[in-house]
C-alpha positions as CSV (number, residue, x, y, z in Angstrom):
1,M,101.4,92.3,104.0
2,P,100.9,90.5,100.7
3,I,103.9,90.7,98.4
4,A,104.6,90.3,94.7
5,I,108.1,89.7,93.4
6,H,108.4,90.7,89.8
7,S,111.5,88.9,88.5
8,F,112.8,90.0,85.1
9,L,115.1,87.7,83.2
10,V,117.9,89.7,81.4
11,D,118.9,88.1,78.1
12,E,122.5,87.9,76.9
13,D,121.8,91.0,74.7
14,G,120.7,93.0,77.8
15,E,117.0,92.8,76.8
16,I,114.1,91.6,78.9
17,S,112.0,88.8,77.3
18,I,110.5,87.1,80.4
19,C,109.0,88.3,83.6
20,H,107.9,86.0,86.4
21,T,105.7,87.2,89.2
22,F,105.7,85.4,92.5
23,Y,103.0,86.1,95.1
24,G,102.8,85.4,98.8
25,A,101.0,86.5,101.9
26,T,104.4,87.4,103.2
27,T,107.8,88.1,101.6
28,T,109.0,84.7,102.8
29,Q,106.1,82.9,101.0
30,A,106.8,84.9,97.8
31,K,110.5,84.0,98.0
32,E,109.6,80.3,98.6
33,A,107.5,80.3,95.5
34,Q,110.3,81.9,93.5
35,A,112.8,79.3,94.8
36,A,110.5,76.4,94.0
37,H,110.1,77.7,90.4
38,A,113.8,78.3,90.0
39,K,114.5,74.7,91.1
40,D,112.4,73.2,88.3
41,C,112.7,75.8,85.5
42,P,115.7,75.1,83.2
43,H,115.9,78.8,82.0
44,Y,114.9,80.7,85.1
45,G,116.8,78.8,87.7
46,P,120.3,79.2,86.2
47,A,119.6,82.9,85.4
48,L,118.6,83.5,89.0
49,K,121.7,81.8,90.4
50,A,123.9,83.7,87.9
51,G,122.4,87.1,88.9
52,Q,120.8,87.6,85.5
53,T,117.5,88.7,86.9
54,I,116.2,92.0,88.2
55,D,113.8,91.5,91.1
56,I,111.3,94.2,92.1
57,V,109.3,93.7,95.3
58,E,105.9,95.2,95.4
59,E,103.7,95.5,98.5
60,L,100.1,94.7,97.7
61,D,96.8,95.6,99.4
62,E,95.6,92.1,98.7
63,L,96.5,89.1,96.7
64,P,94.8,88.6,93.4
65,M,91.8,86.3,93.2
66,A,91.9,83.1,91.0
67,D,89.2,84.5,88.6
68,E,89.9,85.8,85.1
69,E,87.8,89.0,85.5
70,Q,89.3,89.7,88.9
71,L,92.8,89.2,87.5
72,L,92.1,91.6,84.6
73,E,91.0,94.2,87.1
74,F,94.0,93.4,89.3
75,L,96.3,93.9,86.3
76,E,94.4,97.0,85.3
77,L,93.5,95.4,82.0
78,D,89.8,95.7,82.3
79,D,88.2,96.2,78.9
80,D,85.4,98.3,80.3
81,E,87.9,101.0,81.4
82,E,89.6,101.0,78.0
83,E,86.3,101.5,76.2
84,E,85.5,104.4,78.5
85,D,88.8,106.0,77.7
86,E,88.3,105.7,74.0
87,G,84.7,107.1,74.0
């Protein structure tokens, strides 16, 4: 089952300023993407190692497509729906 890991970086003041989302066809693939990013990112990697992230795992029906319109729909940010709600 496709997985998204939403990893929130907790700042020193206890606030959230950054969220990374890692996708995979499986939990293992999503965790591998997370580990690869942590290896190269000078802010995220140390925070992950220090336990300064909050990770939320989400099971998905399908992985998002690499298309802006599809991503807007996937993120539920479709402008057409917002216009309908306003009108």
